[in-house]
Structure formats: structure tokens, C-alpha cells
Backbone bond lengths (Angstrom), bond angles and torsions (degrees), N, CA, C in turn:
res aa  C-N    CA-C-N  psi(-1)  N-CA   C-N-CA  omega(-1)  CA-C   N-CA-C  phi
1 M - - - 1.375 - - 1.564 113.05 -
2 K 1.192 119.61 128.36 1.462 125.30 178.30 1.422 114.63 -75.62
3 T 1.369 116.93 127.60 1.495 120.96 179.16 1.509 108.33 -75.97
4 V 1.419 112.72 126.08 1.433 117.47 168.42 1.480 111.99 -89.91
5 Y 1.214 121.64 125.27 1.514 126.03 -177.30 1.527 110.74 -95.43
6 R 1.266 118.91 129.12 1.469 123.11 167.75 1.493 107.68 -75.18
7 N 1.287 114.68 169.95 1.470 122.18 176.79 1.574 106.59 -72.99
8 I 1.306 116.25 119.42 1.432 125.16 174.19 1.433 107.49 -116.69
9 S 1.401 116.40 123.85 1.456 120.28 177.87 1.590 108.67 -68.55
10 F 1.320 110.96 157.85 1.501 111.60 175.27 1.537 109.91 -63.59
11 S 1.294 115.82 -37.37 1.562 114.53 -174.08 1.603 106.13 -67.18
12 E 1.271 116.84 -40.11 1.510 116.89 174.02 1.528 115.51 -61.89
13 F 1.261 117.73 -35.78 1.476 128.22 -179.62 1.535 103.95 -67.42
14 R 1.351 118.26 -48.75 1.485 120.32 -179.15 1.442 111.06 -61.54
15 R 1.390 122.60 -44.62 1.552 119.04 175.39 1.388 108.16 -62.06
16 F 1.295 125.08 -38.69 1.483 125.87 176.11 1.534 112.36 -51.35
17 L 1.299 115.38 -50.66 1.540 119.87 -173.49 1.630 106.26 -73.32
18 E 1.343 115.79 -35.78 1.457 115.56 177.78 1.504 115.40 -60.44
19 Q 1.302 118.96 -22.13 1.418 117.73 -179.52 1.584 111.75 -78.01
20 F 1.377 116.79 -10.06 1.375 123.44 173.01 1.590 113.05 -94.82
21 G 1.295 114.64 2.24 1.414 121.10 -176.10 1.433 120.66 90.25
22 Y 1.311 116.35 11.50 1.505 120.45 173.98 1.534 111.69 -76.69
23 R 1.256 108.66 139.47 1.561 118.22 176.54 1.553 101.31 -103.25
24 H 1.334 112.76 135.16 1.464 119.71 173.44 1.492 113.59 -99.29
25 K 1.323 113.03 139.06 1.473 123.86 178.65 1.511 110.46 -138.55
26 R 1.264 115.22 122.94 1.451 122.41 176.27 1.584 106.98 -76.13
27 V 1.358 123.33 119.53 1.345 122.82 176.16 1.507 112.70 -113.32
28 D 1.215 116.88 175.90 1.564 120.76 -170.76 1.584 109.50 -40.56
29 R 1.266 122.50 -56.93 1.331 121.31 -169.51 1.598 114.49 -122.06
30 G 1.346 112.17 15.01 1.473 109.87 175.26 1.528 111.87 -170.15
31 E 1.311 118.83 -154.00 1.368 125.21 -172.11 1.568 107.43 -126.22
32 L 1.279 119.96 125.15 1.470 123.40 -177.61 1.419 109.36 -117.05
33 F 1.372 116.05 128.93 1.464 123.54 171.14 1.504 110.15 -114.93
34 I 1.299 116.83 130.92 1.464 122.01 -170.34 1.557 114.14 -139.08
35 I 1.338 113.75 134.54 1.425 119.86 168.29 1.487 109.61 -107.46
36 D 1.346 115.94 -50.38 1.454 123.37 173.46 1.565 106.55 -156.84
37 R 1.334 111.58 174.98 1.553 115.35 -176.92 1.530 115.94 -52.99
38 S 1.366 115.75 -19.75 1.472 115.78 -179.52 1.541 114.76 -98.12
39 R 1.324 112.66 -4.37 1.542 118.97 175.09 1.430 113.10 -135.85
40 M 1.297 110.20 91.91 1.522 119.43 -175.91 1.565 103.03 -130.64
41 L 1.330 117.16 138.41 1.439 125.57 174.52 1.478 108.91 -122.17
42 Y 1.368 117.77 130.52 1.439 118.96 179.03 1.463 112.68 -127.58
43 Y 1.315 119.36 137.76 1.423 128.20 -176.62 1.490 113.73 -131.01
44 R 1.317 116.80 154.32 1.490 114.39 174.02 1.456 112.13 -63.73
45 R 1.300 121.24 171.62 1.508 124.58 -174.49 1.501 106.40 -69.43
46 Y 1.378 112.90 128.43 1.479 118.79 174.15 1.578 109.58 -115.97
47 Q 1.269 116.24 153.19 1.493 123.75 163.31 1.504 106.46 -84.98
48 D 1.369 119.44 148.28 1.452 126.04 -176.03 1.495 110.91 -51.64
49 D 1.519 118.33 -43.56 1.428 117.05 -174.77 1.519 111.54 -94.21
50 E 1.259 117.22 10.24 1.507 119.78 -179.54 1.523 113.39 -82.67
51 A 1.314 113.96 140.35 1.485 116.08 -173.41 1.556 106.41 -74.69
52 M 1.348 114.41 147.02 1.473 120.13 177.42 1.570 108.75 -72.78
53 R 1.211 120.31 145.93 1.479 126.32 176.14 1.539 105.45 -71.19
54 P 1.332 115.60 139.89 1.445 120.22 176.98 1.587 115.32 -56.94
55 R 1.322 113.42 -31.47 1.493 116.82 179.93 1.473 110.67 -74.15
56 D 1.294 120.08 -28.81 1.440 126.54 177.93 1.634 109.11 -70.72
57 L 1.353 115.47 -36.73 1.461 121.78 -178.68 1.541 99.18 -72.23
58 A 1.238 125.88 -48.25 1.454 130.14 -171.27 1.577 108.18 -56.83
59 S 1.310 109.49 -48.77 1.466 115.09 -177.16 1.526 114.90 -65.15
60 T 1.323 110.06 -34.59 1.488 118.69 176.45 1.560 113.70 -64.22
61 R 1.420 108.53 -43.72 1.481 118.97 175.93 1.550 110.39 -51.63
62 S 1.360 114.32 -48.78 1.436 124.42 -174.92 1.493 108.79 -65.66
63 F 1.308 119.68 -48.81 1.494 123.63 178.47 1.473 113.79 -62.42
64 L 1.347 122.43 -44.81 1.445 126.45 -178.64 1.608 105.61 -66.17
65 D 1.299 118.67 -32.68 1.494 122.86 -178.74 1.608 104.98 -70.35
66 D 1.352 115.02 -55.77 1.470 123.63 -177.83 1.512 113.34 -56.74
67 W 1.311 119.24 -33.86 1.501 125.33 176.14 1.498 113.61 -88.76
68 N 1.448 115.91 7.22 1.421 115.63 -179.70 1.544 119.53 57.82
69 Q 1.332 112.26 28.65 1.472 119.41 177.63 1.625 113.80 -91.86
70 M 1.229 108.84 -24.13 1.532 114.20 -176.60 1.576 108.50 -167.20
71 E 1.300 109.89 139.34 1.522 120.32 176.13 1.474 107.58 -72.05
72 P 1.364 114.10 147.94 1.476 115.00 -179.06 1.530 114.65 -63.83
73 D 1.374 114.47 -31.44 1.407 117.50 177.70 1.578 111.91 -64.70
74 A 1.249 117.03 -35.80 1.397 122.98 -178.73 1.572 109.98 -68.66
75 F 1.333 116.85 -38.06 1.484 121.91 172.92 1.462 113.57 -67.30
76 D 1.364 116.70 -39.20 1.353 118.95 176.21 1.514 113.58 -61.66
77 A 1.338 115.04 -38.20 1.509 121.09 179.45 1.526 106.69 -61.61
78 F 1.355 118.81 -44.36 1.510 124.25 179.11 1.506 109.99 -53.19
79 V 1.445 113.90 -55.34 1.468 113.87 -169.18 1.578 109.19 -79.55
80 A 1.310 121.77 -6.79 1.382 125.24 174.47 1.586 114.75 -94.38
81 A 1.271 111.10 -14.44 1.451 118.83 -172.30 1.554 108.91 -72.17
82 E 1.338 115.15 157.85 1.463 117.29 -179.69 1.534 110.04 -71.76
83 A 1.268 122.12 142.74 1.429 127.26 -178.56 1.467 106.33 -64.32
84 K 1.362 116.48 136.85 1.464 127.45 176.67 1.518 108.61 -93.73
85 P 1.343 113.62 142.02 1.492 113.99 176.72 1.601 111.41 -63.53
86 A 1.300 115.66 153.55 1.459 119.69 -178.22 1.576 110.15 -73.59
């Protein structure tokens, strides 16, 4: 079954990754999230209110599963959940 992603703003996505211990750093051409050298996530530059691209969400789901940080079903629940006010 294909996951249908709701619009998730970059700021909401950043808060989501921070709860797993990722530190965010804006670099020249993108956004870097890092825990250590073996667990880094890199995305193109986003504005805070800009919606994340579905392919970026899908790759994040895959990495978090591969690194045993989150089960795919739990990630699917996050992306399908109703947006919470800021």
C-alpha cells in the first residue's frame, strides 16, 4: 500500500526529527540533520512554511527504519496525522 503524505511544513518536520536527537544545521545549499557521522540526513533548502516534498518524506521513512529509530507504521501515522497548530 502506497503511503499518501499530507502537507508537512519544514518547521513541523524539523521539530519531528529533533525529538529523535537530530540537530539541524542550515548549510550552503540545504538542510542537514545530524546525530553522528553514521546518521545524517540532507535535504535541499526549505523555507520554514514550505511543504516537504513527498520523496524527502519517503527517504526519511526508509532511513529511520533502516537505523532502527522508528517503525515504518509509526512514521506513516505521523505523516497521515492531522496538522497540529504551531
